[in-house]
N, C-alpha and C positions, 0 to 999 in steps of 0.2 A: 693353477692359482696365482701364481707368482706373477701371472700377468696382469691379473685382475688387481689385483694389489697395488701393482705398480699406478694403476689407471686410478683406484679410488684413493693413492697417494696424492697424484697431481690432479684431482677435482676437490681433496679434503677441504682448501680454502671456502667452495662454494656451497659446501655442507654445512647448514644452521641448525642450533639446536633450537627450538620454538622457545620463546621469552614471554613472560605475559602480556598480553595486548597484541601478540601476531593474530593474522587472522589464518586460521588452517580448515581449509577445504577439503576434506580427508571423505566426505560422504555424496559428491556431486562433481560433475565435471562443467569446469564454467564454461563448454562450449556446446554440448549436449546433458542428458540427462541419466547419463551414464552415472553408475554406483559400485560399490565391492561388489554387489551382490551380481551386477552384469554380466552375463558373457566378456570377458577379457579384463576382468576387475577395472581398478582406479588407480591412475599414476597419479602421484603426490611429489610434484618438485620439492627435493628436500634445500631450495633454498627461497624462493618464494611462496611455498606452502599453498600453489595452486593447485589443484585436480582434473587431471582429463580422462579422459576416456582411451580405449586404445586404439581409435582412429583419430585423434586428435594429438597423441601426445608426443608423435613425429615433426607434426606440424610446430608444437613450442620448442622441440629442442633446435630446432633448423633455427627457429626467430630468433630466441632466448641464448641457444648454447649452452644453457644446462644440459650436465650430463647424468646426473645422480639424479633418480624417482623411486620413491619407495612405492611399491607394487602391493595393494591390497586385495586380496580376492576372497570373497566369503560365497562359501557352498552349502546350499539348504541341507540340513541333515534329514534322513527319512524318519516321519514320527516313530516312537517306542511306543508298542501296542501292551497297555497293561488291561488287568482286571476291569471291566467296563469302560472300556474306552483305550483313550491314546493318554500319556504322560505329558502335559500341554506344560508344564514346569521345566522339561527337558530344554537345554540350550538349542536354540532351531538351526546355529549355524556353525560351520565349520571354517575357522579363519584361518590364511595362510599370507605372512607377511615377510618380503625381501627386499632387497635393494637392487634396482636395474639400472644398469648402465647404459648408457646411447653412445654413438648409434649401432653399435653391435647388438644390445639389448644383453649382455651378461648379466649372469644372475650370482648374487652374492646372498646367504642366508648366515642366520645367526650362527650356526654349526663352523660356517664357511670364515667370520669372522675370528673364531677362536683360534684359527691358526696363522693371523694375519698378523705384523707387527703392533705393539702396544698402543701406538699414538692413531692408528687407524681404527683398532677396534675399538678402544676408547670413545674417540669421537663419532664413529658413526653410527655405534651401539646408544651413545647419548641421544643424537638425533633420530634413530628409530623410537626408543624410550619417550622421548619427549613427544613425534608426533604422536604416538598413540595414545598417551595419555592425556594429551591437551581436549580440550573439548572443542567439536569442530563449530565453523560459524554457524551453520542453520541451528543447531542445538542451543548457542550461546542466545543466538537471536529469538528461537523461540522463546526461551526461558524468560526474557526480558520482556519480550511483548504480552506473553499470557495475561490476560486482564486478572489477574488475583489483584485481589485489593489490596490496597496499599496499608502494612501495615503498621497498628498505633505500640505507642510505648503501654506494657502496662501497668495497670497501677499498684502490681504487686511487687515490681521488679527494686525499686530504688531501696524500699525498707523492708524487703525479704526476710527472713529469718531463717538461716539455717543453722542446723544441728550441730554441733561438735561430736559426733559420734565416732569418730575415727575412722571412719567408711573411705577407703582411698579405689576409685576406680579403674581397673587397667585399659591400657588404649587399645586393646582388643580382646576378642573370646568373650563377648557379653552372652547373658542369657536373660529369659523372664524368668525372675526367682520364682512364678508357678507352675509353669509350662514348660520352660525348658524353649521356649522357640529362639531362635539367632537372626529373626530380623524384624524389623519395624519395633524399634526397641526405644523406648522412653525411659531418660532417666529424671527422677524427682529431684528438683533442685533446693528443697529442704531438707530431705533428711538421703538424696543419695540413693534411693532403690530402685533397681533395674524393673520394669514390667513392660509386656508388650502392648502395642497401640490397641486402636478400635476394629473392630468387623467391619470390613467393606460389605457395601451393596451385596457383590457378589459372593460374600463367604468367606472370603481372603483376607488379610491383613494381619489379625491380631484376635486375640480372646477378651479384649475388654478391660484388662488385669491394670493398667497404669488407671483407665478411670474409676474402676471400682475402688484403687489404694486411695486416689485424692476423695471418693466420697467417706472412705472410713476416716481420713486424718486430715482432711482441708487442706492438704499443703496443695496451693493452687498452681506453680509452675510445672512443666516437664522441658527437657531439652532431647531432641531426638538426637539418638548416636548414632554414628556413620555419617550425619550430616556437617559435624562442626570441622570446620578451616578458619585460618587466621582470618577469613574475612566476614565469619559470624557461622549462625545455625540455624534450625529450625526450633522456636519456641513458641511452646504452647502454654494458654493459660486456661485453665479448665474451669475456672471460677467465672471468668470474663466469656468461654466458650469461642475462640478464636485465637488463630495464630497471631501471636504478638512481638515486639520487640526488647529486650532486656540491653538494657546498655551498659549495665553492671556484668555483663555476661562471664566477661573473661576472669572476673573477681569471684563470682560465685561457682565456675568452673573448677578454678585453682583452690576453692575451699574443697574440693574432694577428688584433688591432683591431677588434674586433668588439666594440661599446658596446651592452651589453643592453639600457641603460634606452632606447633608441631603437629599437629592433625592433617590427617588427607580426608577427602568423603568417602565411601565406602557404600552411602544407599542413597538412593533419590530423594529428594526433596521434597515437600508437600508439593510446590508448584509442580516439579516436574511428573507428580505421580497424577497429578489433576488433568494435566496434558495428555497423558497417557489413556487414560478415561475418557476423555473426553473424545479423543479419535478411536476407540473402541466402542464404546456404543456410538452405533449409526443411528441416521432418522428416518432411513430408507421407510422404515413402517409408517410414519405419519404421511407420506405422498400418497396422494390419489392412486396411482397406478402402482402401488405396493401388489408383489404376487409373483410368486412362482412361475406363473403364466407368461409372463413378458420374456418374451425371447430375444437375448443377449446377440449385440451388434461388436463389430470389429473392424479394424481394417484402416485404411488410411482416412484422414478428417473425419474418424470414430472413435479417439483416444480419450478415455476418464482422466480425469485431475484429483489427486489425493486431496482431502481434508485437510488442511494445515492448521485448525482451529479456528473455526467460525470463518473460513475463507471463502464458502461455498458462493456468496456475492461475487467473490472475485473470477472465481471458476466457470461461473455462469457470462458474466458478461465477456472473458476471454474467451469462450466457445462460440459467441454469435461474431463474436467481430472478424476474428478466423474464420467467417465463413463469407464475408464481404472481400470480393476477387480485390478489391484498392490494398487491401491490408497485405492480401496473399502476395499479390507482385512486389509490395514494399519491402516487404522484410523475410519471405521464403523464397520468392524466384530469386534473388539478389543475395542469397545466404552466403555464399562463398565469396564475393566480393568484400562483403559485412564484415566476415571472420579475418579476412584477409587483412584489412584495413582498421583492426580491432586494437586499442590500446594492449600496452602491455600488462595490464589486468583487466581481464573482461569483464571479471565480475561487476567493475563499477561502471559499464558502458552502456547507458540505455537500449541502444540501437540493437548492439548484441545480445540482450538478453531478451529482448522481445523477438529477434530470429529466431533465437533458440529455442522460447515459447511457440512460436506459429511451427516451427519445421518441426516438434515435438508433437503438436497437435495431430498435424497434414499428414504428415510421412505414414503412419500407421507401426512405425518400429516399436513404440509402446505400448501399441494396443493389443495387448495379448493377456488371454484369462490369471488372474493371480491364481498363486497355488492355494490348494484349499487346505488349511493347515490342521485340520481334523480327518484327513480320509488316506493322509499317505499317497499311495499308487491306484487305490482305488478310485475309481471317475465317481463323481457327486450324481446322485440321485436326482437333483432337477437343476437347473442351469438358474448360477447366483448371480451373472451381469458384473460380477467384480472382475477388475483388472488390474495389468500390474502398472499400468498408465505412468500420469507422470506428477512430480511434486516439485510446483513451482515457485522454489524457496527463496532463491536469487532474487526471480522476480518480483517476488511479492516484496521482498525487504528494499528492493532498489525504488520501486515504485512508492512505499511508502515511507521512504525516509524522510526525516523532518516534518512530515504530516502527523499533527493532532491527534488522527484517529485511524488510517490507514497505516499506520505505525504499529500498531497495536495489535491484539487477538479478540480484540470487540468485534462483533457482527455490525456490519456498517451497512448503509443504505446504497443497493446496487445501481440506484441511477446516479446519486451523488459521484461514488468508484468511476460510472463512465464517463462524467464529465471532467473529473479530475484525470484522468488518463489522457484523453482526449486533449487535455491543455498540455499535459507532457508531450504528446505525439505532436501539438503544433509550434511546441518550443525547439524540438529537436528537427523540424522539417521545414527553418525558415529560408532553407535554400533547398532548389530539388522538389520531387512529389511529396505531396501531403496525403495522407488515404483518410485522413478526417474531412475532407471537402468534399467526402462522398455523402457528410450527414448534414454539412453547412449550408443553411438556407438565410435570407433577409428578411427581415419580418417589416411591415410596411403600417404606421401609427396613423392615422390620419384624426386628427381633432380639430372640431367645427364650434367655433363662436357660437351660439345660439343666438348672439347679439346683431354682432354685423353678419354674419352666416359666412364669415369667411376664414379658411381652413390654415392648417399647418400640416407639413408632412414630414416625418423623422423615420430615418431608417436604424436597425439594429441588426444585429449576428445572433443566431440560436443554432441550436443543434437537437434540440429536445422541442416537440410540442408537448406541453402540458395541459392534461384535459380533468377538470374536476369534476368529481362523481356528484351527478344531481341525486341527491336522495331518492326522489318522488320516483325517476327514473331508471335508479339502478339495477333493478332484477330485468329489465330488458333492454336498454340499450347506452350506450354513451352518446349523448348527441355534439353534434360538433356545429351548435348555431353559432352564429356571429354575430350575437344583438349587440350594438352600440353599447358603450356605457358610459354614463353619466357622471361628470365633473361637477361638482359643485364648488361653490366659489373660486371659478377660474380667472385669474386675473388675465385681461383681454388687451394685448398692446394696443388693437385697432379701436375697443371703446375708452382703453386708459381706465377701465375699471372693474370693478370683480363682475363675475357674470358664471351662466352656466353653459359648459360646454359638453360635447359627445365626443365619445373615443372608440374608434374603429379600428379594428385589430385584423390585419390580412396578411398573405403573401406576397413580399417581393419577390421569390425566386422559391422553386420548388427542387429540394434535393435530388439525387441519384436514390437514396436512401432513408425512411421518414421514421424517425422513433415518436411515438408517443408514448405518454407516461400516463398513467393512470392514477391522479393524486388519490390514491388508497388512506394516505397516513395524515393524523391531524393531533390536534391536540382535545384532550376532555376538559370539562372546566377546572378541572385540578392542575391543569399544565402536563400532564401526563401523557405522551405521547402514545398514541394508540392506532389501530385501523381499523377500518371500515369493509367488517366482513361483508361483501356484497357481490352478486354475481351480476358482470356485466356482456350482453350481444354481443361481443366481435365481429365485424365484417371479414371475413378472407379475399375481400377486395374494399380500396376506396376511390373515390373519385371526388378528389379536393378542387378541380379546375375552381369551381363557382367562386372558392375562397381567395383568387387571385386578386391581389390590390390591381387600382386600374390608374393610381396615379393623378397628378392636378385635372378636373375634368375640367373642357371647354367652356370660358364663360365664367371659371372659377377664381376666386382674388384670394389671394393667399395675406395671411396675416403680416403685418410689416414686420421687419428684423427690429429689435431694440440696440441702437447702437451705444458698443460697448465704452465704458469710460476711457478717459483719456489717459495716454500713460505720462510715466512722468521721464522728462529728459535726462541724461545719462549725465549731466553736470550736474545734478542736483543730488544731495546725500540724501538717502532715505530708508528709514527702518522698515525691514520685512516683516509679516505677520507675526511673524515669532521674535521680532524685535532685530538688533542687527545679524546675530548671527545664529538664529533659529536654535536649533538643540542637536545634540551628538549626531543623532541620527539623519534627521532632514534636512540638515544646513544647506545640501547641495540643491535643494527644491529651490530655491529662493536665491534672487539676484540681490546684490545691496545697490547697485545701481539701477535696475530698470524694474519698477515696480506699479502697479496699476493702484489708482487711488480706488480704494472700498470702501464703502460705508462702514465704519465700527461697529454702530448700529445694529445693522441688520445682520451682519457677518457673528456676531455674540449670540443674538437670538437663534441663528439655525446651530448653531454648534451647539446651544445649551440644550436645544431636540435631540440630540444625539448623532447630530448625519456629521461624515467624515470632514474634516477640517478642510481639506481642497475641493469638496463637492461643494461646501459651503462659497469660496471664493470663485468656483465657477459659477454658481447660482448669481452671487450679486455682480459678477463682472458682466454676464450676457443678460441681464436685465436690466444693465446701465445705470447701477445705483435706484431703482424707483422703489425702491421699499421690499419690506416684511413680504407682501402680498405675492407680488410679482417673484420673487424669489421664491419663495416657499411653492406656487407652482410650478417655476422653473424644475425644483428638487424631483416633487413628486411627477413630473414627467418625464425626468431622466433615470427614476432610479434603477431602471432594469439597463441602463448603457450600460457595454462592458467599460469603458472608462470614466465611468463615473466616479469614483475615487481618487482617479489618477490626479497627478499634480497637473494646475495650471499653465499650460503653455502662451507665453504670448507671441503675439505673431512675430518673424525674427529670432526668433530664441529657440531653444532645445534643452530640455529636461534631463538632458542625458550629459551631463558635466565630466568631462576628460579629464585623465589623469595627469597629476604632475611628474615631471623627470624624476624626483627625488624618491618615489612612491617605489616602495619592493613589498610584495606579499608573496607567500610561499606558492612554487608550483603546485605542489602538491596539493594545495588547500584550492588552487584554481582547477585545477583539473578533475576534481572533486566534483568539484559545484558544476563546473562545464558539462560531466559527464551526466547529472541532471536534468538535462536540456537546455539550460540556460548561455547568455551568450557569454563570451570572457569580460567584456566589458561589466555585466549585470553582474558576475559574481566578484569583480574587483568592488563594483560597486558596496558589495553586500559586506567583503571583508574588510573594506576602508571604516563601514556605521560602527565594525563591532571589533575595532583592534586587532584584526588579522588572526581571529579564534576560530577555529572551522566551524565548532558546534554550535558556537551562537550566531555564527554567519547563515549556519544553514537554516536556524529559527527565523533569523529576521529575514532571510530572503522569501520563504513562505507566508509571511504576515505582511510581505509589502509587495505580494502580487501585481496586483492594479497599478501601483507605481511604475515598477519594472515594464511592464507591457507599452507603459507609454514612451519606453525608450525609443522602440523599433530599430532596437540593433538587430542587425543581418548576425547570421553564423561566422561572417569574414572579420567582424569586428567595426561596421563602419556602416551607419546611419542608413535608412533604406535612401534619403535623398543625396548623400553623399555617394552613395553605390551606382547610382546615375547620373553622376557627374552633375547634381543638382540641376539637369534640365528642365525636371518638373516635380510639382509634389506627390507622394507616394500615392500610389493608386488605391483604390478602398477593396476590403476583401474580396478574396478572389471564390466565387459561388458557381456553381454549375448550374443549369435551370435547364427544365423541358414538362414535357406532359403531365398534368398531376395526379394521374391516374396509377396506381398501388396494388401489391399483392403482398398477405403477409407469408415472411417466410422464417420467423423464429419467433418465441416470447419468454420472457422470463417470469416463474410465479414466485409467491413470498408466500412461506407458510410461517405464521406465529402473529403475535400479539402487535406486535412493532418496530421498527427499522432496528430498533437494540436487543432484539432477540428475532429466534424462530431459523427459516432454513429457506433457500433459495434453491432453484430447480431450474433448467432453462430446454426445450422444446424447439426445437431445428428441423426443419423440414432440407430432407436430401433424398432429389430423385423420386420426387414426390411420396416419399414416406418420410410420416412424423418419427423424429427419434427422441427421448428423452434421455438428456442428460443431467444425472445426479449424482457429482463428485466421479467416483470410479465405476460406478454402475451406470451402462451404455446399453439400451435396450430397445427394439421397437415400440415405440407407443401404440396401445388400443384404441384409446379415449383420450386425445392430448384436451387436458382442461381449460381450454382458450379461452373462457369465460372469467376463470379467476388468476388472469395474468396480471402482473403490476407493470412491465414494459413490453412495449410490442414492438416489432422490426419488420416495416414494408418496404418493398425495395420497386423501382417504378416497372413499370408494365410497356414495354417499347411494341408499339403495332409496327 
C-alpha cells in the first residue's frame, strides 16, 4: 500500500475536486454507451471528468497521460419477494466506488485511503465525494431541456402574510403532521406547518394533507422541503394551482428558521419527478401493433434506443439513417480512425458522437433483453421486446445545442429534425465523403410566359419530396401528378409587363435514396397545428422516370435576363443600405466602397412586406431596378432557393470578410463552435459579432445560417475558389443521378394530433422482414401500417 500511496502522491496535482460549472460525465462513456451498470463499469478521469468504458480507458490514459480514475460499478440486486409480489421500493443497485491508477490498474478504496498520509487522504476523498455528489452532465441537461412551463411569479408572494407563531423548522428529520410520511413534504409559508403532498395517479406521492390544510386555512403558498438550495426551491400555489416563483423566498424561509444558503437538495424536484413519470409511462399500448404476440428481435442492426423524454422523433430518424450504406461507411466503418483523431473532449465532437451512435445501433453489443424488474430470476411468461438499448444523451445534446426546438425535450417534427441533421452533416463534410449525397437531388423549375411563350429554367437542391394530401383521394392514393401551377401577375422580362405564366416542377436528377414526406400536418382555422388523420395507399415500388425534367426544348426561346444595375466605382464614397456602418452584427456584409445603386422605394416596399433584407436587395438588383412588380415576381420565384436570404454577393467580391491581425478570440470558444460543424472562419465571424461571448455566438450562428452558407468556406478555412487556386468558379452542388425506379425500405409513422405531441415509431425492412422500432422495443412486424406513414424512405432499384 506504501507504493500505491507514493503513486497517488505523485499524481495528486492532477486530481481535481469538481467545481460549480464543471461537466461531470459519470453515467456515460464518451466513446461508447458503457455506463456504471455495464460490464466493467465506468472510469471517470479525475482531472477532466470524462467517463470511459473499460474498452476505452486505456486509450484515454495513453493519449492524455492521466493516471487517476474513479471507477464506478453498479450491480443489479435480486428483488426481494414480499407478500403479494416484490418490494419495488428497494434500492435496485449495489454501487462500488474506488480509485484506479493506470497503467497498472492499482485499486484504492476508501478504507485504503484511511491508512495514507493526511494530504493524500484529504485530497482524494474530497475529489471522490465531489464526483459522486455532482450532478452528471446528462442529468443537468435533462432537467434544463425538459419542457416544464416557465414559472410565473405568484401574485401572493410579495404581500404574503406570515404568522408569528414561534414555529422553527429543523434542517432535517421532517414528518407530515398528520400521517408521519417522511417524503414529498411541503411546508406552508404562512404558518410553517408541514404536511405531505398530493397522491399521484399510481397511488404514490402522499395523502393530500398539504392540500387539505390549504382548503381549511386558505394559506396559498408551500415550499417542498428537500428541494431547498442556495439557488431556489419548488414553490406551489394552491390558490393558483401551479408551480410558481417566490422572489422573497429567502425572507419567507428565514421567518421559520431556515437558512436557504446552507440547505442541500435531498428530494427530487417536481421537474425531475415529471421526467421520471414520463419515462416510466410508455406509449407502446397506443401503437397499432401493440400486443404480446410480436416477436422480440435482437442482434446487429436491431438495437433499441431509450426515450429520453419525447425523443422518439430523433430515435426513429437515426434508426433509418443508419440503415443507409453511406452513413454506415462514413461513420461506422471508419470508427477507429475517427476515435483516434478525436479532440481532447470527444463529447463535443460531432463526428465522434455520430460514429458512437452508429456503432451502438449496428454492432449488436447493446441489443440485449432488458432485465425484468418484477420477476427476478424467473423468466417472464410473455416476450416484452424491451432491450437494454442505448441512450443517446450526448448525441442529442450535441445536435440540439443552440437550436430553439431541438435543444428542448418538447416533441418535434421528424421531418424538420431530419433536415437539421442533414445540414449538420453537410457542414461537417465540406471536404471528404458526404453521406448526405445519398438523398440530395436537383429540382428543375420551368416557368413559361403565356404571352410570349418564352421560358425560364432554374434549378435548386432538395433532400425531401413533399407531397400534399389530396383530401378527395386520401383514402386511396397519394398521386404524383405534376400539373403545371398557374402564376398570376407574373412580370415578364420579354413582354416588359405583367402577364400569366405556368410553372412546372420536375426532377433534374434522381438520388440514390428518395425521401417522401406526406404533408399530413396543417393549421386549423384557429391557427392551431393539427394532423389530417388519413389513410394513404403507398406503393412498395415507385417509377418516377416520367417526372424527369428535360431542360430547354429544341426551338424554345428563353426569357431575356434583366441586366443588373450598375456598380458604384471604388473612388466614390457611398453609404450601404444600412448607412455607413450598418449595424453591430451585419456591418461585415456591406462594403463602403462597392455598392449597387438600388431603388430605395422598391426596396422599402419589399422590406415592409416582411421579406428578408438581403432577399429584397437581390430582388431589386437582379430585376434591374425595374419596379416593385418585377422585384416581387423575383421574390416569389426564388423563395425556395437555399440562398434566398444570403447576402447579395457582387461580381468580383466576397461576402466572407477576413479577420484583422489584431483580432483575438478564445481558442476554446472557436473549438466549441467548430465542433458543431462550422468552419473556423464562420466561428470567428460569430464571435466577432457577439463580442467573443460563446453563448451569444451560438445563438447568433444558428440565426444566420443562410448568411453563413453563402461564405462557401471549406474546412481548411479557405474559400472554395482559393482552394482551387482561383482557376475556375466553384462547381455546383454534387448530386448523384440514375434511374428513377425505387423500392420502399423504411417509413416513420406519427401518432397524435400534431407534431407538437404524440409518438413516432419507424418500420425498417431488414432481410425481407419488416421490423418495428418503438424506442427500446424492437420486434418483428406482423402488419406494418404503411398506409399511416408520415415519412417514406425509398432506395433505387438497380437492374
